[in-house]
C-alpha positions as CSV (number, residue, x, y, z in Angstrom):
1,M,139.7,143.0,55.5
2,I,142.0,141.6,52.9
3,V,144.9,139.3,53.9
4,D,147.6,138.5,51.3
5,L,148.6,134.9,51.4
6,P,151.8,134.7,49.2
7,N,153.0,131.5,50.9
8,H,152.2,128.7,53.3
9,A,153.7,130.7,56.3
10,A,151.1,133.5,55.7
11,S,148.3,131.0,55.7
12,V,149.6,129.5,59.0
13,A,149.8,133.0,60.5
14,L,146.2,133.7,59.6
15,A,145.2,130.3,60.9
16,R,146.8,131.0,64.3
17,R,145.0,134.3,64.5
18,I,141.7,132.6,63.9
19,A,142.4,129.8,66.3
20,E,143.3,132.2,69.0
21,D,139.8,133.9,68.8
22,L,137.7,130.8,67.9
23,R,135.0,129.9,70.4
24,A,132.2,127.3,70.6
25,G,129.3,128.3,68.4
26,D,131.5,130.1,65.8
27,V,131.6,129.3,62.1
28,V,134.6,129.9,59.9
29,A,133.0,129.8,56.4
30,L,135.7,129.0,53.8
31,S,134.7,129.8,50.2
32,G,136.6,129.9,46.8
33,G,137.1,127.6,43.9
34,L,138.7,124.2,43.9
35,G,142.3,124.4,45.0
36,A,141.8,127.9,46.4
37,G,143.3,127.1,49.9
38,K,140.2,126.2,51.9
39,T,141.4,122.9,53.2
40,T,145.0,124.2,53.7
41,L,143.7,126.9,56.0
42,A,141.3,124.5,57.8
43,R,144.2,122.1,58.5
44,A,146.4,125.0,59.8
45,I,143.5,126.1,62.1
46,I,143.1,122.6,63.4
47,A,146.9,122.4,64.0
48,A,146.8,125.8,65.7
49,L,144.1,124.5,68.1
50,G,146.6,121.8,69.2
51,Y,145.9,118.8,66.9
52,E,149.1,117.0,66.1
53,G,147.8,114.2,63.8
54,E,147.0,113.9,60.2
55,V,144.0,116.0,59.2
56,P,142.0,114.3,56.5
57,S,139.8,116.3,54.1
58,P,136.2,115.7,54.9
59,S,135.2,115.7,51.2
60,F,133.7,112.1,51.3
61,A,132.8,111.9,55.0
62,I,131.4,115.4,54.9
63,I,132.1,115.9,58.6
64,E,135.2,115.2,60.7
65,M,135.0,115.9,64.5
66,Y,137.9,116.9,66.8
67,D,137.4,117.0,70.5
68,P,139.6,117.9,73.6
69,P,142.1,117.0,74.7
70,T,143.5,116.7,71.1
71,V,142.3,120.3,70.4
72,R,141.5,123.3,72.6
73,L,137.8,123.2,71.9
74,S,135.4,120.8,70.2
75,L,135.5,121.4,66.4
76,V,133.5,120.3,63.4
77,H,135.4,120.3,60.1
78,A,132.8,120.1,57.3
79,D,133.1,120.0,53.6
80,F,129.7,120.6,52.0
81,Y,130.9,120.3,48.4
82,R,128.9,117.1,47.7
83,L,125.6,118.4,49.1
84,E,123.2,119.1,46.3
85,D,120.6,120.9,48.4
86,P,121.0,122.8,51.7
87,A,118.3,120.7,53.3
88,E,120.8,117.8,53.2
89,A,122.8,119.6,56.0
90,D,119.7,119.0,58.2
91,E,119.5,115.4,57.1
92,I,123.0,114.6,58.2
93,G,122.3,116.2,61.7
94,L,124.5,119.3,61.3
95,D,122.9,121.0,64.2
96,D,123.6,118.1,66.5
97,Y,127.3,118.1,65.5
98,R,127.5,121.8,66.1
99,Q,126.3,121.8,69.7
100,G,129.1,123.1,71.9
101,A,131.5,123.2,69.0
102,A,133.0,125.6,66.6
103,M,132.8,124.7,62.9
104,L,135.1,125.1,59.9
105,A,132.8,125.0,56.9
106,E,134.2,124.5,53.4
107,W,131.7,125.3,50.6
108,P,129.3,126.9,53.1
109,D,126.9,128.0,50.3
110,H,126.1,124.3,49.6
111,A,124.7,124.1,53.2
112,G,122.7,127.3,52.9
113,G,125.4,129.6,54.2
114,F,126.2,130.9,57.6
115,T,126.8,134.6,57.1
116,H,123.6,135.4,58.9
117,E,125.1,134.1,62.2
118,P,126.8,136.6,64.5
119,G,129.6,134.1,65.1
120,C,130.5,133.7,61.4
121,L,133.9,134.6,60.0
122,S,133.6,134.4,56.3
123,I,136.7,133.9,54.2
124,L,136.7,134.1,50.4
125,F,139.9,133.0,48.7
126,E,141.0,134.5,45.4
127,S,144.1,133.9,43.3
128,T,146.5,136.8,42.6
129,E,149.7,137.2,40.7
130,K,151.6,136.7,43.9
131,G,149.7,133.7,45.3
132,R,146.4,134.0,47.0
133,R,144.5,136.5,49.1
134,A,141.7,136.1,51.7
135,I,138.8,138.5,51.9
136,V,137.7,138.2,55.5
137,T,134.3,139.4,56.7
138,A,133.6,139.2,60.4
139,G,130.3,138.7,62.0
140,R,129.3,140.8,65.1
141,D,130.8,138.3,67.6
142,W,134.2,138.4,65.9
143,L,134.2,142.1,65.7
144,E,133.6,142.3,69.5
145,R,136.7,140.2,70.4
146,A,139.4,141.2,67.9
147,S,140.3,143.5,65.1
148,W,138.7,141.7,62.2
149,T,137.8,144.8,60.1
């Protein structure tokens, strides 16, 4: 599915749709170049889950956690840009963070990728003449709960 994102409001609308269907165990894998819109969408998803505070980029911390009651469900926001090898995701205890939580993963390929997981919603951002577009590929679990084709 291709979603045009000509402005911030379009990104917020996509974020709300994702947040509505997001469940524990899911991964929203956000890919694209620097400045493509990954963190913008992640912040909008976190806000759509109910978080009202400032959402820092996890670029240096790698992982930021959000837990109820500030959000609807436990959430891991990860930015894997600084990982040099996918094995480093294991070294930081990624599996422990993910237990009972959904995850927003920026630069997922740096952590070995997540598209093999049935709960993965992959979003690739591309620039267009009119802004950006998101190419959305839904894993089996996403296809069962909403129209993500």
